[in-house]
DOTI-275039 format. One record per residue: residue in three letters; x, y, z of N, C-alpha, C in turn. Coordinates in steps of 0.05 Angstrom, whole numbers, plus 5000, padded with zeros to 4 digits. Layout:
REM residues N
PT   r   nx   ny   nz  cax  cay  caz   cx   cy   cz
PT ALA    X    Y    Z    X    Y    Z    X    Y    Z
...
***
This chain:
REM residues 109
PT   r   nx   ny   nz  cax  cay  caz   cx   cy   cz
PT MET 4885 4512 4809 4908 4531 4829 4895 4536 4849
PT ASN 4909 4527 4871 4905 4538 4897 4921 4561 4902
PT GLU 4913 4577 4902 4930 4604 4908 4932 4617 4934
PT LYS 4958 4622 4948 4963 4620 4973 4955 4655 4973
PT SER 4945 4658 5002 4939 4694 5011 4966 4701 5015
PT TYR 4971 4728 5012 4998 4742 5015 5011 4732 5041
PT SER 4992 4736 5059 4999 4731 5083 5023 4697 5089
PT GLU 5009 4680 5071 5022 4656 5070 5046 4646 5052
PT MET 5056 4678 5040 5076 4673 5017 5098 4680 5033
PT THR 5121 4672 5026 5151 4686 5031 5161 4709 5017
PT GLU 5180 4722 5027 5192 4744 5016 5194 4743 4985
PT HIS 5208 4720 4977 5212 4720 4950 5190 4712 4935
PT GLU 5166 4698 4949 5143 4697 4938 5122 4722 4930
PT LEU 5131 4735 4948 5114 4764 4952 5126 4780 4928
PT LYS 5158 4784 4929 5171 4802 4912 5162 4790 4880
PT THR 5165 4766 4875 5149 4751 4852 5127 4761 4844
PT GLU 5107 4767 4859 5083 4763 4855 5076 4792 4850
PT ILE 5090 4812 4866 5088 4838 4861 5096 4844 4831
PT ALA 5124 4836 4821 5132 4840 4801 5108 4830 4772
PT ARG 5098 4810 4779 5082 4798 4763 5057 4819 4758
PT LEU 5042 4824 4784 5026 4845 4778 5036 4869 4772
PT LYS 5055 4886 4775 5065 4911 4765 5065 4907 4729
PT GLU 5071 4883 4719 5078 4876 4697 5049 4876 4681
PT LYS 5032 4859 4696 4998 4863 4683 4996 4892 4684
PT ALA 4998 4906 4703 4986 4932 4709 5000 4947 4684
PT ARG 5025 4944 4680 5037 4961 4658 5024 4955 4629
PT LYS 5021 4924 4624 5006 4920 4604 4980 4927 4596
PT ALA 4968 4931 4617 4935 4940 4619 4936 4977 4616
PT GLU 4956 4989 4627 4959 5014 4621 4969 5017 4594
PT GLN 4989 5005 4578 4992 5005 4548 4971 4999 4536
PT LEU 4949 4984 4542 4930 4974 4527 4900 4999 4532
PT GLY 4901 5016 4552 4886 5040 4557 4864 5023 4572
PT ILE 4867 5001 4589 4851 4990 4606 4854 4997 4630
PT VAL 4840 5023 4635 4850 5038 4661 4835 5023 4692
PT ASN 4814 5012 4684 4804 4995 4714 4824 4970 4716
PT GLU 4830 4954 4695 4846 4932 4702 4873 4941 4712
PT PHE 4886 4966 4702 4906 4977 4711 4908 4982 4743
PT ALA 4882 5000 4742 4878 5002 4777 4878 4973 4794
PT VAL 4865 4959 4791 4859 4933 4797 4889 4920 4805
PT TYR 4914 4916 4785 4931 4907 4795 4957 4920 4805
PT GLU 4946 4950 4807 4965 4968 4818 4958 4961 4850
PT ARG 4931 4963 4857 4924 4960 4882 4930 4934 4897
PT LYS 4926 4914 4882 4935 4887 4886 4967 4884 4894
PT ALA 4985 4903 4877 5008 4901 4881 5018 4919 4908
PT VAL 5002 4937 4918 5006 4953 4937 5000 4936 4960
PT MET 4980 4920 4959 4972 4904 4981 4992 4881 4990
PT ALA 5004 4869 4963 5026 4850 4966 5048 4862 4984
PT MET 5056 4885 4972 5077 4902 4989 5073 4904 5018
PT ALA 5049 4903 5019 5043 4910 5054 5055 4889 5069
PT TYR 5057 4865 5062 5065 4848 5068 5093 4839 5073
PT LEU 5108 4856 5065 5138 4860 5062 5150 4883 5081
PT ILE 5128 4894 5095 5135 4912 5116 5129 4902 5139
PT ASP 5141 4908 5165 5133 4904 5193 5122 4923 5202
PT PRO 5096 4917 5207 5073 4931 5218 5079 4950 5240
PT SER 5104 4937 5260 5111 4953 5283 5127 4978 5274
PT THR 5136 4983 5248 5147 5004 5239 5126 5023 5236
PT ILE 5109 5025 5233 5081 5044 5235 5072 5054 5259
PT GLU 5081 5075 5271 5075 5086 5291 5049 5099 5302
PT PRO 5026 5090 5312 5004 5104 5320 5005 5135 5332
PT GLY 4995 5159 5319 5004 5182 5332 5028 5201 5310
PT GLU 5033 5185 5291 5052 5195 5272 5041 5204 5250
PT VAL 5052 5217 5234 5043 5232 5207 5063 5220 5186
PT TYR 5052 5208 5164 5071 5194 5141 5065 5201 5114
PT ARG 5080 5208 5096 5070 5216 5069 5061 5187 5053
PT ILE 5034 5202 5046 5026 5177 5027 5035 5177 4997
PT LEU 5050 5149 4992 5064 5144 4969 5040 5147 4946
PT GLY 5053 5158 4923 5036 5162 4896 5008 5182 4902
PT ASP 5009 5201 4923 4993 5218 4928 5005 5239 4943
PT GLU 5026 5249 4921 5040 5274 4928 5027 5294 4940
PT GLY 5045 5308 4962 5037 5331 4974 5013 5322 4990
PT ASN 5010 5295 5007 4984 5289 5024 4997 5274 5049
PT PHE 4994 5284 5068 4996 5262 5092 4981 5259 5108
PT PHE 4984 5235 5115 4967 5218 5137 4972 5212 5161
PT LYS 4955 5215 5181 4963 5213 5209 4949 5190 5220
PT VAL 4965 5171 5226 4955 5143 5244 4940 5140 5262
PT ASP 4917 5132 5270 4910 5129 5296 4918 5098 5309
PT TYR 4908 5079 5289 4913 5053 5298 4920 5031 5276
PT LEU 4927 5009 5283 4932 4985 5265 4916 4969 5265
PT LYS 4914 4957 5239 4896 4928 5239 4906 4913 5219
PT GLY 4915 4892 5224 4928 4875 5203 4952 4895 5189
PT ARG 4951 4895 5163 4965 4908 5145 4957 4929 5138
PT PHE 4931 4947 5149 4924 4971 5146 4926 4989 5167
PT ALA 4932 5015 5162 4937 5040 5178 4909 5056 5177
PT TRP 4896 5052 5203 4869 5072 5208 4879 5100 5217
PT GLY 4866 5119 5194 4874 5152 5213 4859 5168 5194
PT TYR 4872 5190 5190 4862 5214 5172 4879 5232 5158
PT ARG 4869 5230 5130 4885 5256 5118 4891 5280 5130
PT LEU 4912 5295 5129 4911 5320 5144 4901 5340 5117
PT GLY 4889 5356 5132 4876 5375 5116 4850 5367 5098
PT GLY 4847 5344 5094 4819 5329 5088 4793 5337 5105
PT GLU 4775 5315 5098 4747 5322 5116 4750 5311 5138
PT ALA 4770 5303 5149 4772 5285 5176 4755 5264 5174
PT GLU 4758 5242 5152 4741 5219 5156 4758 5194 5162
PT LEU 4754 5181 5180 4771 5158 5184 4769 5141 5159
PT GLU 4793 5132 5152 4794 5113 5127 4824 5098 5134
PT ALA 4825 5075 5117 4845 5055 5117 4867 5060 5093
PT LEU 4889 5057 5101 4906 5043 5079 4926 5031 5084
PT PRO 4933 5018 5060 4956 4998 5065 4982 5009 5077
PT ILE 4992 4994 5093 5024 5006 5103 5041 5009 5087
PT SER 5041 4996 5060 5057 5005 5040 5054 5029 5026
PT MET 5032 5046 5036 5029 5069 5023 5042 5092 5037
PT LEU 5055 5082 5069 5058 5100 5080 5088 5103 5081
PT GLU 5097 5129 5082 5128 5135 5078 5131 5148 5103
PT ASN 5152 5147 5129 5162 5153 5145 5177 5182 5144
PT LEU 5159 5203 5149 5174 5233 5143 5201 5237 5154
PT LYS 5207 5219 5170 5240 5224 5186 5262 5213 5163
PT LYS 5248 5197 5148 5266 5184 5125 5275 5212 5103
PT GLY 5261 5231 5109 5267 5252 5086 5266 5244 5056
PT LYS 5260 5265 5040 5264 5261 5010 5262 5295 4997
***
C-alpha cells in the first residue's frame, strides 16, 4: 500500500486518519500498551496539524498547550506545521510543537 503523507491528504482523508489513529490509541490504552498508545496519539496530533491554517499561529503570541494543562508556549517562529518557541516558566530551551497542540488564549476557556 502506498501511503499518502498528511500534506497530500484532503480534509476528509485527514479526519478519517485521525479517527483511525485515535481508535488504535484507545485500543492500545485498553490493553495497557503505553508506548503504542503514545505513538498513535502523537500521529493523530501531527495529522490534526494539517487541518490548521499555519497563518492562524502568530510569532510573538503566547498559546495554551493542549494536553498539558496550565502550561503556555510563546511562539518565536513557524516552520512547516511546527511552532518553535519556549514554554513559559520552563528552562527556556527552544523546542518545537505541532501547531495542533496550541490553543489561542483569546478563545478563552
